[in-house]
N, C-alpha and C positions, 0 to 999 in steps of 0.2 A: 738647164739652169737649176739652181738649188731650189727655187720656188716653181714647182711644176704647175700649180694652179693658184696663183696669188688672188686675193680679193681685188674687186674692181678699183678700190681706192688706192691700191698699190701699183696699178697699171702705169701711170705717169712716172712714178719713181723708177719702176722696173725699166721702162724705155729709156729714161735719162741715164740710168746706171749702165745699162747695156751699151748706150751710145758712148759713155765715158770709157768704159772698158775697151770698146772697139777703137776709140781714138788713142788710148794709151797703148794698146797692142800695136796699132799701126805705127805709132811714134817710137815704140821700143824695138820693133822688128829690125829696122835699118841698123841700129846699134849692134844687135846680135849678129846680123848677117855680115856686117863690116867688121 
């Protein structure tokens, strides 16, 4: 990740951001594969 060691206050944001990126990646993959 770009933030190797983010502050504790950014942890929830990083987790939600990572989840959003994973969801978007999973949603985009079928379009690229097909």
